[in-house]
N, C-alpha and C positions, 0 to 999 in steps of 0.2 A: 375250066370249064368256060365256059363260053360266056362272052358278055362284057359291056364294057364297066368300067371301072368307075366309082361313084364320085363326082364329082363333090371339093367342098362344100356342104354346106347350102346344096340346092336338091331341094326335095322335092317340087315339079319334075320330076323327070317322066322318058317314053313309058317307061318298065314299071313305075307307082301310079300311072296313070289307068294302065290297062287293069291293074290289079286290085286298084279301087272300084272298076268297072265290072271285073270279075265278082269280086266278093262282095259287091251289093246285088248282084243279077243270084247269086250264089243262096244269100239268105236270106233273098226275097222267097226262094224256094222253097228254104229249110224253117223259114218261119210262118210259111201258111199252114201250117203241122202243128204250131203248139197250141191256139185253141181248141183245133180242130180234130185234134188225133184224140184225146180226154171227151168231146161232145161222142166221140164214133164208137168209143169203147162204150162208153154209158147206152150206147142208141143197141150196142150187143148184150147191153146184162152187166156192164163192169160195177162194182160196186167202190169208193172212193181209193180204197186200199188195194184194189186191183189196178187201180188207174195207176195208183204211185210204184207197185211193183213193176207193171211193164215200162214205164220213165225208167225205173232204175236198172231194168234189163238193157234197154238200149244208152243209157250213160257208160256203162258197165261195159261194154262191147267198143264204146268207143275208147274211153280208157285204157284197154288193152291193146288194142290198135294202135293207140300213138305209140306206145313202148316199141312196138316192133317196127314203126316208121323210121323211128330212130337209129333201128339198127340197117334196116332195110336201105336209107336213105347213105349208107355207107357203100354201096353197092351199084343202086339205081338213081338216075338224077329226082330233083324235084319237080321235075313240071309233069315226067313220064307216070308220077305219081300220083299227082295231083288231078290229071286226067281220070286216070282210074276210079280215084276215089269222086269225082262228080260223076262220072255216067254208073256207079253203084247205087248210088241215091235219085240217080235219071229212072234206072229199071225199078227200083224199088216203089217210085212213087204211082206206077204205071199200075205194077200187082196188089197196091194199097184198093185200089178201088175195085178188088175183086176177092177179097178176104172176108170172111163170113164170119169169122170168131174170134173170141179173144186171143186161142193159143196160136190163131197163125200171125193175127196181129202183132204177139210176141216176137214171133218167130223173123219178121218181116222187119221188125225194129230192131232185132241184133244183127243182122246184117247190113240194115241202113246204119248202123254204128261203123260198120270197121268203112263204110264211104267218109264218114262225116267226121269219126277221128284223122283220117288221113286228109284230107282237105282242109280242116280248118288249121293242122299245125303246121303244113305245108304255104299256104295262102300268106301266113300273119306271117312265118320266117322271112318269107319273101320279101315281103315288105319292111321286115327290119332289115334287111339285106343293102337295101334301094336307098335307106335313109342316112344322114350324116350324124355321127355320134350326139353335136352339139345340138342339132335339132331332132333327134331322135320321139323324145314326147311329144313334138310340137306335129311332127308326122301320123306317129302311131294315132293323135286324136284326129287328124285328117279323115286317117284310111277308115278309122273307125265309123266315121258319119254315114259309110254305106249303110253299114248291118243297121245304122240307126234309120235309116231311109226305111231300107227292109223292113224292120220290126215296127215301123207307122203302115206302111202299106199293105204289106202281108197278110196279116191278121185279117184288117180292114177285109180286103179283098177275099179270101179263103171264106168270111162268114157268109158276106154277099153271095158267092156263088153255092157254097152249101146251102142256104135260106132259099134262092131263088130257082137252083139247078138241080142241087144235089149231092153228096158228097162226091163221087164218082168226077163229073163236070172237074169240079178242085184240085182233085189230083191228076189229071191230065193235064191242067194249066199250070200246075210246080214243075209236072215231068216234063213241059216245055219251056220253063223258065233254065231249068236246070239246065236240058241241052245245051239254050243258048249260051250259057254259063263256058262249056265246054267248046264251042267255035273260039271262043274271046280267049279263052286263058292257050289254045295255039299260035296265039300271038306274041305271048309272053316271052322273054329271053332272061334266065337266070343269071343272076347277077355275079359278078367277081366276089368275093368274098377271101382276103388275106387273111391265113390261117399262121398264128404265131409260130407255131412249131414247126411248121413246113409239111405236116402231115395233110393229107387229103384222104378221097374216096381210095379204099385198097379193095385187096382180098380178105382180111385180118380184119374179124368182127370186136370192134371194142366195145364191150358189152359197158363200161363205166361211163359209156356215153347215153345211158339208159336216164340218169339223171345227173345232178350234181347239188352237191352238200351245199354250196350256197344258195339255194335255192330253197332251204327248209323253211325259215320262217316266214316268208313271204305265202309258202304254199299252205301255211296251218292257218293264215289269216283268212286266204281263197277260201278254204273248205268254211269258213264261216262265214262268208258274202254268200257262197254256193246256198248253205241252208237258208238262207235267211230270202235269197231271190228264190229260192223253190215254191216260197208260199202263194205268190202272186203267179209265177211262171208256169204251173201246172193244176193250176186249182181256183182262178179268176172266174174263167168263163162256168164252172157247175156253182162254185158259189154266187154268183151274180142271178144265175140261174134258178139255185135254189132258195135265195132271198127277193126272186123276181123286179132284180135289177135293172132299171134301163139303161141303153144306150155303151153296152159291152164294146161295140167294135169304138166310140169313142173314147174309151176307156185307154186302147193302145195306141189311138192320134194323141192324147193327150201325152202319156208315157214316152210318145216317142219324140215329140214338138218339143219337151224338157229336156231329153236325153241329148237333140241337135243341139240346142240351144249351149246347154251347159259345156258341149264336146269343141266346142270353139275356142275356148278359154284354157280349158283346164290340163292338154296337155301341153301347154306354153308357162301355166300358171306352177305348174312341176318342174319344166326342166328350170325354172329363173329362181322358184322359191322352196326347191323339194319336195319329197313326196308325199310327209304328211299335213303339207297343206292343203291337197285335194282327198288323203285317203281317209283321216277322220271329218271334215264334213260329208265325206261318202257314207260314210256308215252311219251317221247322224242321220241324213235324210232316208235311208234303209229305215234306220227303227223309229224316225216319223211314220214311214210309210204304214209298218207292222201295227202300229197302235192305231193307226188313222184308221184300215182296213178291220181291224176286230171292232170298231163301233160302229160296221157301217149301214143301217139299216135305211139308207135313204140313197140316191143315186149318185145326188153331188157328192156327200161323202167317199162313195168310191174314187168318181174322178179327182178330190183330191191326194187321194192316195195312190193313181194314176200318175201323179206330178212329182210326188216323192220318189216316186219308183225309179222312176225317169233321169232325175237328178243325181241320186245314189249310184245307177248304174254308169250313168256319162260320166259318172270322177271317177267311178271307183277302178271301171276296165281299163283307159288308159296309164292311170295312175301306178298299178299293179304290175300293167305288162312293161313299163318303162321301169320299174325298178327290177324287174326279171331281168328283161335283156339285160341293163346297165350292169346285172351282177356277173356276168358269165361273157367267156370269150366270144370273139364275133365265129369260129368255126361251132360255138354250142348254141345256137343262136336258134335250132330249130329244135334242141333240145328244152331251153327255156318257153318257147313257143307248146310244147308239146306239155310241159310240165303246167304251164299255168291255164290251158283248156282242162288238163286232166282234174288238177285239184277241183277248179271249178267245178267240172262233172261231178266228182265224187261228192263233195257238198251239197251239187243239188237231187244227185240221185240219192242219197243218202238222206235230205231233207225230205224228199219225196214219198219214201217210206214213213219216215217219221209224221210228216202230216197230214198225208194220208189216214195214217194213223187215227191221230190227231183228231182231226177233221171227222171223223165218222162214228168216234168214240167220245169225245167230247166236245167236239163242237168245232165252226170256225173262229169264233173269237179268242180261244183258248191256241187255235192253231195261228193266226198270224200274231199274238204276242209271242210265241214263241219264237218266232221269224224274228220278232224285234229284237230280241233278249238275243241271239246270234251277232245283230249289228251291232249289239252294244260291246258285247264280247271281244268284238272286232277292233272296235276304236279303245279298249283299254289295253289291249296287244300292238296296235298303233303307237300310243301314249309310251306303253313298256318299251317296246325296241328303240323310240325317240330320243329318252330317256339314258339308254345305256350308250349309244352311239354317241352325242355328249359327252358322256364319261371318259 
């Protein structure tokens, strides 16, 4: 495999820097859809349950794709597959602007899931490949800052474009950003990864590389995190509109600011103190988020929920990624990356169905309390695993 070996304890290499730029642009294009796809579906006549179904279809497609990516990477280079994944997303963004029915949106979300599943798996694995073992948590925390910036800028930009120019210019802007991502990726070199057993890419497909048993426990906890996150990810825009709450754009800005600030310390803290020192507080933050939003009848209460949402995700994402990357051999980091995103998406997609049904039939307060319950179960799981480890 081409590329230069990683120097001991060095985080800021050329490859890592390019990957951060590409990651930031990619997620900016993707996160523009977070508030706008649900609103677009509602405009076309979709109910909350249908919004949840479309979200589930999208995540299901990305989950299946990540399993196939782990097989194809044994024959095809990471860089080529990442380019293909981003191009798929770019094309779909253009096609969204011409979609005129819920069914067409659902089909496009399936195809977009192919590109999303491919890109997210590979870009995180390549970033982990460039990082030294002793500072991987810190590096992952820095890498995620690009995602955090995208979460702040993209939804606000998307809502501005949608409100002032319509959905079509918003979709075309997203497509242009993703096209820029493809150009940036062309400068990436695949880092050299030392494989313990001397194996590598070959003609025989190793189906056992689809999953690693060491990832079972963190995968279960990721499901709970995904269920909790699905509440505000998929329904905060619809919730704010129904309750006539103002400053929806500010919700995303505050959420991202909290996430950005906490990521500067969360990865380094996990490296030094251990994963539970970030995973348990992260779960507590999501619990507070769910309970706060369940009582949100004023805009300022909703914005308090945004703070805890950002703190929770900002702590949990690098903490769980560090746990999973450190649990497997270097040649299986793409498996760890795929597993992380898959179980996060399974949780979010299952949560979207559950939350959509709950919101439609029992109301948003109950929906957000279920999200808080999922976060509480995550905390209990982390404490239990920590006690077993000590024994």
